[in-house]
Structures are given as C-alpha cells and as structure tokens.
Backbone as numpy.savetxt, mean C-alpha at the origin, in Angstrom:
# Nx Ny Nz CAx CAy CAz Cx Cy Cz
4.97 -18.81 -5.43 4.13 -17.58 -5.58 5.00 -16.30 -5.46
4.58 -15.38 -6.36 5.51 -13.93 -6.61 5.01 -13.08 -5.37
6.23 -12.53 -4.84 5.96 -11.47 -3.70 5.88 -10.09 -4.31
5.37 -9.25 -3.66 5.41 -7.73 -3.82 6.31 -6.92 -2.72
6.88 -5.99 -3.26 7.61 -5.18 -2.61 7.14 -3.50 -2.52
6.92 -2.95 -1.66 6.69 -1.51 -1.71 7.90 -0.85 -1.00
8.43 0.11 -1.47 9.52 0.85 -1.08 9.31 2.40 -0.74
9.39 2.56 0.57 9.08 3.85 1.00 10.45 4.71 0.75
11.48 4.20 1.28 12.95 4.94 1.10 13.90 3.79 1.29
14.92 3.90 1.26 15.80 3.03 1.38 16.01 2.33 2.89
15.87 1.16 3.02 15.75 0.68 4.36 14.19 0.61 5.25
13.46 1.09 4.48 11.90 1.33 4.58 11.14 0.56 3.62
10.55 -0.49 3.79 9.91 -1.10 2.85 8.97 -2.32 3.44
8.35 -2.65 2.43 7.11 -3.78 3.12 6.85 -4.69 1.98
6.92 -5.92 2.30 6.82 -7.14 1.22 5.68 -8.02 1.81
4.84 -8.45 0.88 3.75 -9.34 0.83 3.59 -10.19 -0.03
2.68 -10.90 0.05 2.45 -12.13 -1.20 1.93 -11.42 -2.29
2.13 -11.86 -3.30 1.53 -11.30 -4.87 0.22 -10.86 -4.51
-0.58 -11.66 -4.07 -1.93 -11.62 -4.10 -2.38 -10.28 -3.06
-1.68 -9.90 -1.79 -2.07 -9.07 -0.83 -1.28 -7.81 -1.60
-0.18 -7.83 -2.11 0.43 -6.73 -2.50 -0.50 -6.02 -4.00
-1.00 -7.17 -4.98 -1.82 -6.50 -5.67 -3.16 -5.86 -5.07
-3.95 -6.54 -4.03 -5.06 -6.21 -3.54 -4.61 -4.70 -2.99
-3.37 -4.59 -2.34 -3.10 -3.27 -1.70 -3.04 -2.25 -2.73
-2.53 -2.43 -3.95 -2.59 -1.47 -5.06 -3.87 -1.30 -5.63
-4.62 -2.24 -5.84 -6.05 -2.08 -6.13 -6.83 -1.48 -5.34
-6.62 -1.39 -3.98 -7.16 -0.49 -3.00 -7.06 1.09 -3.37
-5.76 1.49 -3.79 -5.75 2.60 -4.23 -6.24 3.18 -5.63
-6.01 2.26 -6.70 -6.40 2.50 -8.24 -7.43 3.26 -8.37
-8.67 2.86 -7.69 -9.92 3.59 -7.86 -10.05 4.85 -6.84
-9.30 4.97 -6.07 -9.35 6.14 -4.99 -8.46 7.46 -5.45
-7.48 7.17 -6.23 -6.39 8.14 -6.48 -6.84 9.26 -7.38
-6.89 10.59 -7.11 -7.33 11.39 -8.06 -6.15 11.55 -9.28
-5.22 11.46 -9.04 -4.03 11.47 -10.04 -4.26 10.13 -10.82
-4.94 10.44 -12.08 -5.17 9.22 -12.71 -4.02 8.72 -13.68
-2.84 9.48 -13.88 -1.84 8.82 -14.46 -1.04 8.06 -13.12
-1.06 8.47 -11.93 -0.47 7.40 -10.86 -1.26 6.15 -10.68
-2.66 6.50 -10.82 -3.48 5.38 -10.86 -3.02 4.25 -12.16
-3.06 4.79 -13.22 -2.28 4.02 -14.22 -1.08 3.32 -14.32
-0.44 3.92 -13.56 1.29 3.32 -13.27 0.86 2.15 -12.43
0.04 2.52 -11.09 -0.36 1.19 -10.26 -0.88 -0.13 -10.83
-1.89 0.40 -11.95 -2.53 -0.79 -12.52 -1.68 -1.42 -13.44
-0.75 -0.73 -14.17 0.36 -1.45 -14.81 1.14 -2.19 -14.15
1.46 -1.87 -12.72 2.14 -2.81 -11.84 1.48 -4.07 -11.80
0.19 -3.98 -11.56 -0.68 -5.14 -11.11 -0.73 -5.99 -12.39
-1.28 -5.38 -13.34 -1.28 -6.01 -14.78 -0.44 -6.86 -15.35
1.06 -6.33 -15.01 2.41 -6.99 -15.71 2.91 -7.80 -14.55
2.22 -7.73 -13.27 2.98 -8.76 -12.17 4.33 -8.22 -12.00
4.51 -6.91 -11.95 5.83 -6.21 -11.87 6.41 -6.53 -10.37
5.46 -6.32 -9.58 5.78 -7.03 -8.21 6.60 -5.64 -7.13
6.90 -4.76 -7.60 7.44 -3.56 -6.85 6.88 -2.11 -7.23
6.63 -1.33 -6.07 6.22 -0.31 -6.07 7.20 0.80 -5.20
7.84 1.63 -6.06 8.84 2.68 -5.54 7.92 3.82 -5.18
7.48 4.25 -4.02 6.75 5.48 -3.95 7.22 6.60 -4.52
8.71 6.67 -4.42 9.39 7.90 -5.10 9.17 8.06 -6.58
8.48 6.84 -7.18 8.19 7.08 -8.68 7.02 7.93 -9.05
6.07 8.08 -7.96 4.92 8.93 -8.01 5.24 10.44 -7.76
4.55 11.21 -8.22 4.50 12.55 -8.17 4.22 12.81 -6.65
4.96 13.88 -5.90 4.85 14.34 -4.67 3.25 14.36 -4.15
2.30 15.06 -4.85 0.77 14.72 -4.40 0.24 13.71 -4.18
0.67 12.66 -5.23 0.11 11.28 -5.56 0.46 10.43 -4.37
1.99 10.58 -3.79 2.69 9.95 -2.81 1.97 10.13 -1.63
1.59 11.47 -1.29 0.87 12.10 -0.13 -0.48 11.26 -0.08
-1.34 11.43 -1.25 -2.53 10.75 -1.30 -2.52 9.47 -1.03
-1.56 8.43 -1.70 -1.46 7.04 -1.25 -1.35 6.88 0.17
-0.39 7.59 0.77 -0.21 7.64 2.23 -1.49 7.70 3.00
-2.29 8.76 2.58 -3.45 9.41 3.17 -4.47 8.29 3.20
-4.63 7.63 1.86 -5.48 6.66 1.67 -5.21 4.99 2.53
-4.06 4.95 2.56 -3.65 3.76 3.11 -3.85 3.94 4.74
-3.40 5.19 5.40 -3.80 5.49 6.72 -5.18 5.37 7.01
-6.30 6.17 6.04 -7.56 6.31 6.75 -8.26 5.22 6.32
-8.07 4.24 5.29 -9.06 3.26 4.95 -8.51 1.81 4.71
-7.14 1.65 4.62 -6.90 0.32 4.43 -7.06 -0.96 5.19
-6.86 -0.39 6.70 -7.07 -1.52 7.55 -8.61 -2.12 7.47
-9.65 -0.82 7.51 -10.95 -1.12 7.48 -11.45 -2.05 6.28
-10.95 -1.22 5.19 -11.08 -2.16 4.05 -10.73 -3.57 4.03
-9.51 -3.80 4.42 -9.07 -5.32 4.53 -10.00 -5.94 5.56
-10.12 -5.48 6.69 -11.39 -6.31 7.57 -12.64 -6.40 6.64
-13.14 -5.61 6.05 -14.62 -5.70 5.25 -14.15 -6.92 4.09
-13.19 -6.71 3.13 -13.19 -7.18 1.91 -12.37 -8.61 2.03
-11.25 -8.65 2.56 -10.30 -9.82 2.59 -11.15 -11.19 2.97
-10.89 -12.34 2.46 -11.64 -13.54 3.08 -11.50 -13.89 4.37
-12.39 -14.31 4.99 -12.48 -14.95 6.35 -11.71 -15.99 6.38
-10.35 -16.08 6.75 -9.76 -17.42 6.75 -8.94 -17.56 8.27
-8.36 -18.50 8.42 -7.73 -18.73 9.80 -6.43 -17.69 9.82
-6.04 -17.08 8.57 -4.91 -16.13 8.38 -5.20 -14.83 8.56
-6.54 -14.41 8.56 -7.00 -13.05 8.38 -6.47 -12.22 9.46
-6.23 -12.68 10.75 -5.76 -11.71 11.82 -4.49 -11.30 11.31
-3.54 -12.39 10.81 -2.01 -12.00 10.61 -1.82 -11.11 9.30
-2.85 -11.37 8.45 -3.06 -10.49 7.25 -3.31 -8.95 7.64
-4.24 -8.90 8.54 -4.72 -7.35 9.06 -3.33 -7.02 9.80
-2.74 -7.83 10.59 -1.59 -7.34 11.12 -0.49 -6.96 10.29
-0.13 -7.52 9.06 0.77 -7.29 7.91 0.22 -5.91 7.48
-1.05 -5.75 7.09 -1.50 -4.43 6.53 -1.02 -3.31 7.66
-1.15 -3.42 8.99 -1.11 -2.50 9.86 0.56 -2.17 9.88
1.47 -3.18 9.54 2.96 -2.77 9.31 2.86 -1.76 8.11
2.23 -2.05 7.03 2.18 -1.11 5.90 2.00 0.24 6.41
0.96 0.36 6.97 0.43 1.59 7.45 1.41 2.52 8.56
2.07 1.52 9.21 3.16 2.09 9.99 4.25 2.65 9.37
4.79 2.08 8.30 5.62 2.16 7.71 5.56 3.87 6.88
4.18 3.97 6.38 3.83 5.34 6.13 4.31 6.36 6.87
4.81 6.03 8.11 5.06 7.35 9.09 6.63 7.46 9.22
7.11 7.13 8.02 8.67 7.22 8.15 9.22 8.28 7.04
10.13 8.93 7.36 10.67 9.75 6.23 9.73 11.06 6.11
9.50 11.27 4.65 8.91 12.50 4.41 7.46 12.43 4.84
6.95 11.27 4.98 5.37 11.28 5.40 5.21 11.34 6.68
6.18 11.44 7.70 5.98 11.42 9.22 4.79 12.52 9.38
4.05 12.34 10.02 3.10 13.54 10.49 3.30 13.94 11.73
2.42 14.73 12.29 2.61 15.46 13.81 2.23 14.57 14.60
1.33 13.26 14.11 1.04 12.45 15.13 1.76 11.24 14.99
2.05 10.19 16.01 2.91 9.21 15.98 1.98 7.88 15.30
2.49 6.98 14.78 1.44 5.73 14.26 0.72 5.35 15.34
-0.39 4.76 14.85 -1.30 3.99 15.90 -0.44 2.87 16.44
C-alpha cells in the first residue's frame, strides 16, 4: 500500500496510508477558495503522487488549508470515516496532522489543542 506524506517544513511532516492521505486532501479540495490550489491537490490524488509540500501552495491557500484542517478535519473524520476497530487510532492520527499545523509560519496565538 502506498503511503502519503504532507510536509510543512523540513523536519515537520505527517505520513499516512494512501487512503487516509487521499481522504485528507479530498477534504480540502471542495473547501478551498483557490481553485488552482484545489486542482493541484486533485492532481496529487488522481495521479497517486503521495506527497504534498505545503510550500508548493500560494501563501493564502496555505493558510486556508491549515484553517480548514484545524476547524473541521477531526469532526469530518468522526462523521465520514468507517466505524472500524481502528477508527480511534485514525482520529488520533488526524489530530497529529492538526497539531503539526501549529509549527512554523502557521503557529497561531493559541497553542495546539
């Protein structure tokens, strides 16, 4: 099974199974106002490229990605991902992605949850 990698900056990244990686990008594709950034994410999913470098996106799109992940990723995962014995682990893994958004240029005034 292919794995996916999201890189925030050197030394700060998140890896997941290919399916969870794709789901995480699919979560963003319909929500992004920057349609070119959304098309870039769709291309990663469609061609099984398996890696997203946040720095490849324009600054406004990077912030929007981070905001969407912080505000809705966990609740969407709880609603949409299949109820299996692994779901709690998958949700914890998504929480690690959200925590990674608080590194570097995206660090907000608040600490990660």
